[in-house]
C-alpha positions as CSV (number, residue, x, y, z in Angstrom):
1,M,24.4,-17.5,16.4
2,M,23.2,-14.3,14.7
3,C,20.2,-16.1,13.0
4,D,18.9,-17.2,16.4
5,R,19.3,-13.7,17.8
6,I,17.5,-12.1,14.9
7,E,14.6,-14.7,15.1
8,K,14.3,-14.3,18.9
9,K,14.0,-10.5,18.7
10,L,11.5,-10.6,15.8
11,R,9.4,-13.3,17.6
12,E,9.3,-11.2,20.7
13,G,8.5,-8.0,18.9
14,L,6.1,-9.1,16.2
15,S,4.6,-12.5,17.2
16,P,4.8,-13.8,13.7
17,D,2.7,-16.6,12.2
18,Y,5.7,-17.6,10.1
19,I,9.4,-16.6,10.3
20,E,12.5,-17.8,8.5
21,V,15.9,-16.3,9.0
22,V,18.6,-17.4,6.6
23,D,22.3,-16.6,6.8
24,E,23.3,-15.8,3.2
25,S,26.8,-14.7,4.1
26,H,28.4,-17.6,2.3
27,Q,26.9,-16.2,-1.0
28,H,28.9,-13.0,-0.6
29,S,32.6,-12.1,-0.7
30,V,33.2,-12.2,3.0
31,P,35.5,-14.2,5.2
32,V,34.4,-17.8,5.9
33,G,32.3,-17.9,9.1
34,S,31.1,-14.3,8.7
35,E,27.5,-13.7,9.9
36,S,26.8,-10.5,8.0
37,H,24.2,-11.1,5.3
38,F,20.7,-12.3,6.1
39,K,17.3,-12.9,4.6
40,V,14.2,-12.7,6.7
41,V,10.8,-14.0,5.6
42,I,8.1,-13.1,8.0
43,S,4.3,-13.1,8.2
44,A,2.7,-11.3,11.0
45,E,-0.7,-9.8,11.9
46,A,1.2,-6.8,13.1
47,F,1.7,-5.9,9.4
48,D,-2.0,-5.6,8.7
49,G,-2.8,-2.2,7.3
50,I,0.9,-1.2,7.4
51,R,2.8,-0.1,4.2
52,L,5.9,-1.9,3.2
53,I,8.3,0.8,4.2
54,A,6.7,1.0,7.7
55,R,7.0,-2.8,8.1
56,H,10.7,-2.6,7.3
57,R,11.1,0.2,9.8
58,M,9.5,-1.9,12.5
59,I,12.1,-4.6,11.9
60,Y,15.0,-2.1,11.7
61,Q,13.9,-0.8,15.1
62,L,13.8,-4.2,16.6
63,L,17.2,-5.1,15.2
64,Q,18.9,-1.7,15.7
65,A,21.8,-3.1,17.8
66,E,22.5,-5.9,15.3
67,L,22.4,-3.5,12.3
68,D,24.8,-1.1,14.1
69,Q,27.3,-3.8,15.0
70,H,27.0,-7.0,12.9
71,I,24.6,-7.0,10.0
72,H,25.9,-5.7,6.7
73,A,22.8,-6.7,4.6
74,L,19.3,-7.6,5.5
75,A,16.8,-8.8,2.8
76,L,13.3,-8.4,4.1
77,H,10.2,-10.2,2.8
78,T,7.4,-9.0,5.0
79,Y,3.8,-10.2,4.7
80,T,0.4,-10.2,6.4
81,P,-1.0,-13.7,6.9
82,T,-3.4,-13.2,4.0
83,E,-0.5,-12.0,1.7
84,W,1.6,-15.0,2.8
85,D,-1.3,-17.4,2.0
86,E,-1.8,-15.9,-1.4
87,L,1.9,-16.5,-2.2
88,K,1.4,-20.1,-1.2
89,N,4.0,-19.7,1.5
90,D,6.8,-19.1,-1.1
91,A,9.1,-16.0,-0.8
92,P,11.4,-15.0,-3.7
93,D,15.0,-16.2,-3.8
94,S,17.7,-13.6,-3.1
95,P,19.6,-12.4,-6.1
96,A,23.1,-13.6,-6.7
97,C,25.8,-11.5,-5.1
98,R,27.2,-9.0,-7.6
99,G,29.9,-7.5,-5.4
100,G,33.4,-8.7,-4.9
101,S,35.4,-11.2,-7.0
102,R,35.0,-14.5,-5.2
103,L,31.7,-15.5,-6.9
104,A,31.3,-15.7,-10.6
């Protein structure tokens, strides 16, 4: 399962304090069973002192093979442990899919 693969790579590469990987493919106009759209919420000390774009690049590097072959969309919510605590451990919801015609 792609969620497990993503989580494993991020755990190995970033040793997060918190990680959640959600398959949001069903919210998009893709064939049933597709594993192509994901949301990652992650809190890691590795992000301390790192700007947002650099955090995303760290994740893109760890998931390069999956991005090249399987993942169409990846929503990233990256936090330091302090930022995550300030949010009260609550990441924003993903916006509704606006592409395709299956969803209204």
